C-alpha positions as CSV (number, residue, x, y, z in Angstrom):
1,M,0.2,0.1,-0.1
2,G,2.7,2.3,0.8
3,E,4.7,1.8,-2.4
4,T,1.7,2.5,-4.5
5,Q,0.5,5.5,-2.4
6,Q,4.0,6.8,-3.2
7,V,3.5,6.5,-6.9
8,F,0.0,8.0,-6.9
9,D,1.4,11.0,-5.0
10,G,4.2,11.4,-7.5
11,V,1.7,11.4,-10.4
12,L,-0.8,13.6,-8.6
13,A,2.1,16.1,-8.2
14,E,2.9,15.9,-11.9
15,L,-0.7,16.8,-12.8
16,E,-1.1,19.8,-10.2
17,P,-1.0,23.2,-11.9
18,T,2.3,25.0,-10.6
19,A,2.0,27.9,-8.2
20,T,3.1,30.1,-10.8
21,Q,0.2,29.0,-13.1
22,K,-2.3,29.4,-10.0
23,D,-1.1,33.0,-9.4
24,G,-1.1,34.0,-13.0
25,A,-4.6,32.9,-13.8
26,Q,-6.0,34.5,-10.5
27,R,-4.4,37.8,-11.3
28,S,-5.8,37.6,-15.0
29,H,-9.2,36.7,-14.4
30,R,-9.5,39.1,-11.4
31,Y,-8.1,42.1,-13.5
32,L,-10.6,41.1,-16.3
33,R,-13.6,41.2,-13.8
34,E,-12.6,44.5,-12.5
35,L,-12.3,46.1,-16.0
36,L,-15.6,44.7,-16.9
37,E,-17.2,46.0,-13.9
38,G,-16.6,49.7,-15.3
39,G,-18.1,51.5,-18.0
40,K,-21.6,50.8,-19.7
41,I,-21.0,46.8,-19.7
42,G,-20.5,47.0,-15.8
43,L,-24.2,48.7,-15.6
44,R,-25.5,45.6,-17.4
45,I,-23.7,43.1,-15.0
46,R,-25.5,41.7,-12.1
47,E,-23.0,39.0,-10.7
48,H,-19.7,37.4,-11.9
49,Y,-18.0,34.4,-10.7
50,L,-15.6,31.8,-11.7
51,S,-16.8,28.5,-13.4
52,G,-15.3,25.3,-14.8
53,S,-12.6,22.9,-13.3
54,Y,-10.6,25.8,-12.2
55,A,-13.3,27.1,-10.0
56,R,-14.1,23.4,-8.6
57,D,-10.3,22.8,-8.1
58,T,-10.2,20.0,-10.3
59,A,-7.9,21.5,-13.2
60,I,-4.8,19.5,-14.2
61,Q,-1.8,20.7,-16.0
62,P,-1.3,22.8,-18.1
63,L,-3.7,25.4,-16.4
64,D,-4.2,27.2,-19.7
65,D,-8.0,28.3,-19.4
66,V,-10.4,29.6,-17.0
67,D,-14.0,30.4,-17.4
68,V,-15.9,33.2,-15.8
69,V,-19.5,33.7,-16.0
70,F,-21.1,37.2,-16.2
71,V,-24.9,37.2,-15.2
72,I,-26.4,40.1,-17.2
73,D,-29.5,42.2,-16.8
74,P,-31.5,40.8,-20.2
75,T,-33.7,44.2,-20.1
76,E,-30.7,46.2,-21.1
77,W,-30.8,44.5,-24.7
78,K,-33.5,44.4,-27.2
79,T,-35.6,41.3,-27.1
80,P,-36.9,39.9,-30.4
81,F,-40.7,39.7,-30.6
82,F,-40.8,36.2,-30.8
83,S,-38.6,35.4,-27.7
84,S,-38.5,36.1,-24.0
85,H,-34.6,36.6,-24.1
86,P,-32.3,38.9,-26.2
87,A,-30.7,37.2,-29.3
88,P,-27.5,35.1,-28.0
89,G,-25.5,36.5,-31.0
90,A,-26.0,40.2,-29.9
91,I,-25.0,39.6,-26.1
92,L,-21.8,37.7,-27.5
93,R,-21.1,40.9,-29.8
94,T,-21.5,43.1,-26.9
95,F,-19.0,41.3,-24.7
96,V,-16.8,41.3,-27.7
97,G,-16.7,44.9,-28.1
98,A,-16.5,45.5,-24.3
99,I,-13.4,43.1,-24.0
100,R,-11.7,44.5,-27.1
101,R,-11.9,48.3,-25.9
102,R,-10.1,46.8,-22.7
103,Y,-7.6,44.6,-24.4
104,K,-6.8,46.3,-27.5
105,E,-3.8,44.1,-28.3
106,S,-5.0,40.7,-27.3
107,S,-6.5,38.0,-29.5
108,L,-10.3,37.7,-29.2
109,R,-12.6,35.1,-30.7
110,T,-16.4,34.6,-30.6
111,Q,-17.3,31.0,-29.6
112,R,-20.5,29.3,-29.8
113,R,-21.4,30.1,-26.0
114,S,-18.6,32.4,-24.9
115,V,-16.0,34.8,-26.0
116,R,-12.4,33.7,-25.7
117,L,-9.7,36.2,-24.7
118,R,-6.4,34.9,-25.5
119,L,-3.4,36.2,-23.3
120,F,0.0,35.1,-23.5
121,H,-0.2,32.7,-20.6
122,L,-3.9,31.9,-20.4
123,D,-7.2,31.8,-22.4
124,I,-10.0,33.1,-20.4
125,D,-13.5,32.2,-21.5
126,V,-16.0,34.9,-20.8
127,V,-19.6,33.4,-20.4
128,P,-22.5,35.8,-20.4
129,A,-25.6,34.4,-18.7
130,I,-29.2,35.0,-17.7
131,A,-30.1,34.0,-14.2
132,D,-33.3,31.7,-13.7
133,P,-36.0,33.4,-11.9
134,K,-37.0,30.5,-9.6
135,D,-33.4,28.9,-8.8
136,P,-30.4,31.1,-8.2
137,E,-28.0,28.2,-8.8
138,L,-29.5,27.9,-12.5
139,I,-28.6,30.0,-15.3
140,R,-29.0,30.3,-19.2
141,I,-26.0,30.6,-21.3
142,P,-26.1,31.8,-25.0
143,D,-25.8,29.4,-28.0
144,A,-25.1,31.5,-31.1
145,T,-25.3,28.4,-33.3
146,E,-28.7,27.3,-32.3
147,N,-29.8,30.6,-31.4
148,E,-31.2,29.9,-28.2
149,W,-30.4,29.8,-24.3
150,I,-29.1,26.7,-22.7
151,L,-29.8,25.7,-19.1
152,S,-26.6,25.4,-17.3
153,A,-25.7,25.1,-13.5
154,P,-22.2,25.9,-12.6
155,K,-22.6,26.8,-9.0
156,K,-24.4,23.3,-8.4
157,H,-21.4,21.7,-10.3
158,T,-19.0,23.4,-7.9
159,R,-21.2,22.6,-5.0
160,R,-21.5,19.0,-5.8
161,A,-18.0,18.5,-6.5
162,T,-17.4,19.9,-2.7
163,E,-20.0,17.8,-1.1
164,V,-18.5,14.6,-2.6
165,N,-15.2,15.6,-1.7
166,K,-16.1,16.1,1.8
167,L,-17.8,12.8,1.8
168,Q,-14.8,11.1,0.7
169,R,-12.5,12.7,3.2
170,N,-10.8,15.1,0.8
171,L,-9.8,12.4,-1.7
172,F,-12.4,13.0,-4.3
173,K,-10.9,15.9,-5.9
174,P,-7.3,14.5,-6.1
175,L,-8.8,11.4,-7.7
176,V,-10.6,13.4,-10.3
177,K,-7.3,15.0,-11.2
178,L,-5.9,11.6,-11.6
179,L,-8.9,10.2,-13.9
180,K,-8.7,13.6,-16.0
181,G,-4.8,12.7,-16.4
182,W,-5.5,9.2,-17.4
183,N,-8.3,10.3,-19.8
184,A,-5.9,13.0,-21.5
185,N,-3.4,10.2,-22.3
186,L,-5.9,8.0,-24.1
187,P,-5.9,8.3,-27.9
188,E,-7.9,11.5,-28.6
189,Q,-10.1,10.4,-31.4
190,A,-10.4,6.8,-30.5
191,A,-11.1,6.8,-26.7
192,R,-10.8,9.9,-25.1
193,M,-13.8,11.5,-23.3
194,K,-14.6,15.1,-22.5
195,S,-12.9,15.9,-19.1
196,F,-16.1,17.1,-17.5
197,A,-17.8,14.0,-18.5
198,V,-15.1,12.1,-16.7
199,E,-15.8,14.3,-13.7
200,T,-19.3,13.7,-14.1
201,M,-18.9,10.0,-14.1
202,A,-16.8,10.2,-11.0
203,I,-19.6,12.5,-9.1
204,R,-22.3,10.0,-9.9
205,L,-20.3,6.9,-8.9
206,F,-18.8,8.1,-5.6
207,S,-21.9,10.1,-4.3
208,D,-22.9,6.7,-2.9
209,T,-19.6,4.5,-3.3
210,N,-17.1,5.1,-0.6
211,F,-13.3,4.8,-0.9
212,S,-10.4,5.2,1.5
213,S,-7.4,5.9,-0.7
214,L,-6.8,7.0,-4.4
215,E,-5.8,3.5,-5.1
216,E,-9.1,2.2,-4.1
217,G,-11.0,5.0,-5.8
218,T,-9.2,4.6,-9.2
219,L,-9.5,0.5,-8.9
220,L,-13.3,1.3,-8.3
221,F,-13.9,3.8,-11.0
222,W,-12.2,1.5,-13.8
223,D,-14.0,-1.4,-12.4
224,F,-17.3,0.1,-12.6
225,L,-16.4,1.4,-16.4
226,A,-15.2,-2.3,-17.2
227,W,-18.6,-3.8,-15.7
228,L,-20.6,-1.3,-17.9
229,G,-18.5,-2.8,-20.6
230,G,-19.7,-6.1,-19.9
231,E,-16.6,-7.2,-17.8
232,S,-17.0,-9.5,-14.8
233,S,-16.6,-7.7,-11.4
234,P,-16.2,-8.5,-7.6
235,N,-17.9,-5.4,-6.7
236,G,-21.3,-6.3,-7.3
237,W,-22.3,-3.2,-9.3
238,S,-26.0,-2.8,-10.2
239,G,-27.5,0.4,-12.2
240,D,-25.7,2.5,-14.5
241,R,-26.0,5.6,-12.2
242,G,-26.8,7.8,-15.3
243,V,-23.5,6.8,-17.0
244,G,-25.0,5.1,-20.2
245,L,-21.9,4.5,-22.0
246,N,-23.0,1.0,-23.4
247,R,-26.4,2.6,-24.8
248,W,-27.1,3.1,-28.4
249,A,-27.1,6.7,-27.9
250,P,-24.4,7.1,-25.2
251,R,-24.8,9.6,-22.6
252,V,-23.6,10.8,-19.1
253,L,-26.4,12.9,-17.3
254,D,-25.3,16.2,-15.9
255,A,-25.0,15.4,-12.0
256,A,-26.6,19.1,-11.3
257,G,-30.0,17.5,-12.4
258,T,-30.3,19.8,-15.4
259,G,-31.2,16.7,-17.7
260,S,-28.5,17.7,-20.1
261,D,-26.0,15.2,-21.4
262,T,-22.2,16.0,-20.7
263,L,-20.7,13.5,-22.9
264,G,-21.2,15.2,-26.3
265,S,-22.5,12.5,-28.5
266,P,-19.3,10.4,-29.1
267,P,-19.5,7.6,-31.4
268,R,-20.4,4.2,-29.6
269,T,-16.9,2.8,-30.6
270,R,-15.1,5.6,-28.6
271,C,-17.2,4.8,-25.7
272,Q,-16.3,0.9,-26.0
273,R,-12.8,1.7,-26.2
274,F,-12.9,4.0,-23.3
275,M,-14.3,1.2,-21.2
276,E,-11.8,-1.3,-22.6
277,Y,-8.9,1.1,-21.7
278,A,-10.5,1.2,-18.1
279,R,-10.5,-2.6,-17.9
280,Q,-6.8,-2.6,-18.8
281,S,-5.9,-0.1,-16.4
282,R,-7.9,-1.9,-13.7
283,D,-6.0,-5.1,-14.3
284,L,-2.4,-3.3,-14.7
285,L,-3.1,-1.5,-11.2
286,G,-4.0,-5.0,-9.6
287,E,-0.8,-6.5,-11.0
288,G,1.2,-3.4,-9.6
289,I,-0.5,-3.7,-6.2
290,R,0.4,-7.6,-5.9
291,A,4.0,-6.8,-7.2
292,R,7.1,-8.0,-5.2
293,S,9.4,-5.0,-6.0
294,A,9.0,-1.2,-5.7
295,E,10.4,-0.7,-9.2
296,R,7.9,-3.3,-10.7
297,T,5.0,-1.6,-8.6
298,E,5.8,2.0,-10.1
299,K,6.2,0.7,-13.7
300,L,2.9,-0.9,-13.7
301,V,1.0,1.6,-11.5
302,R,2.2,4.4,-14.0
303,H,1.4,2.2,-17.0
304,A,-2.0,2.0,-15.4
305,L,-2.4,5.7,-15.0
306,R,-0.7,6.0,-18.5
307,R,2.2,8.1,-17.0
308,P,5.6,7.0,-18.2
309,T,8.6,6.8,-15.9
């Protein structure tokens, strides 16, 4: 156990964003938020807060992007007669103009649901949003492609990650980082899943499945996925917990209860390969735990986590 724990600690240290990266990200997003609080755009902003893996403390190397949500007053924009909200494209264009006036030399790109500000060390995704009138933890974000407002719940995502981390005695967030690192090293087109989908799978599994170490947590996660893929398991799993990777239409339901799918419609073959890699990593980790030498343990555990020595 001690030998495997050392390997896990070492890999986790490699995945952790550096203090320099964290400090740079913090300075940059705070400065942007301060700038957008002023001027005409500031009068249209009701609230702003961090979103994404950086906010949930589940980000891994490289820390090269941060999401900031700006909750707006929608009555400050014209509303098309056929809609209850302003046009998504109009909101995004307003933010592009406001950011451009404040960052004249930086690169800006309008994305489907955000505006990306590219700095020399960091990308900041500015996400305009409209608050839900009934639930303060729900927002709607613009989708310029579909010309609609999409339900989202970044505050609930942050809260759920914190709740599960507390339930698992502060082991959950480090485990998520290990699982994201593992996923990031899978073949991109053949097996890799969206990072947020992997975190959602972990939240769904470990909301009611306890583990006492990073070793046990990774084994359980990979074993659950292997079981979903049709492999035998000693853990007596039942129910897919909203992680439907073996369906004709794969999906991983949002843990915030919005009903949305976090998987992004990958082909079934990718899901199958993802579950197969999980089985392989489960078996390699088991071999590493049983290995008789520290060298053999490190080699197998790192191979399971797909981190070369």
